[in-house]
N, C-alpha and C positions, 0 to 999 in steps of 0.2 A: 240266063244264068251264065256266069263266067266259066270258062273251061278250067280244068284242074291245072293245066300247064300255065295258063294266064295267072291264076292265083299263086302258083309256085314262083313265078317270076317276080310278082309283087312282094312275096314273102322274102325272097332273097335280097331285094333292094331295101326292104324294111329292116332286115337284120343289119345291113350296112348303116342305116340311119340310127338304129338303136346303139350300135357300137360307138358312133360319134357322140351320142347322148351320154354314154358312159364316160367317154373322154372328158366331156364338158363338166360332168358332175364329179370328176376325180376318182372314178372307179377303174383303175388300170386292168384289173383281172377281168372284169366284165367286158371292158372294151376289147381286149385281146381275144377273148372267147367269141364274141359276136363278130368282130372283124374277120377272124379266121374262118368261122363258119360261113359267113357271107362270101368271102373270097373263094372258098372251096366250091360253093354252090354256083356262084356266078361264072366261075371258070368254065363250066360246061357249056356256056353260051358264047365263049370267046371266038369260035370259028364261024358262027352264024348268029350274031347278036340280034335280038328282036328290037323293033322300033328304033333302030339306029343308036341303041345304047352302046357306049364305048366299053364293052365288057372287059376286054383285055386291059384297058387303061385302069378301070375300077379295081380289077384284081391286083395289078401292080401297085396301085396307090394304097390299097388296104394292106398289102403285105409290107410295104415300106413303113406304114404307120405301126404295124405290129412290131417290126424289127426295132424301130426307134423307141417304142414304149418298153420293149423287153431289155434293151441296152441302157436306156437312160431314164426310164420312167416317163410319166406324163409331162414332167418339166422339160423334157427334150423336144417337145412339140411346140411349134409356133402357131399363131392364128392362121397363117397362110397354109400350114400343113393340113388344116381342117377343111380346105376347099379343093374341090375337083370338079370336073365336068362330066355329066352323064352321057352326053352325046358326042359322037365322033366329030 
C-alpha cells in the first residue's frame, strides 16, 4: 500500500493536470483554482523535491499561468504556455 505522503504528492501533480484540463476546456475559473491549489501544495516540496521533480519550476510556471489568465483570460495563453517539464 502506498504511503500517505506518496499519495499526497500524486494528488498535487494531478491537481496541476486538472488545472490544465480546465484551460483546454475553456474554464478559466476552474483553471485558476486548481493551478493555485497545486502551486501552493507543490511549493512545500521546493527545497527537497521527490523523484527529481522540478517543484520550484512547476510552482513558478503555474503562478505565471494564473497571472496571465487573471490579466488576459484564457486567450492570453499560447499552446507553448501549456508545456513545462516535470524534472530538473
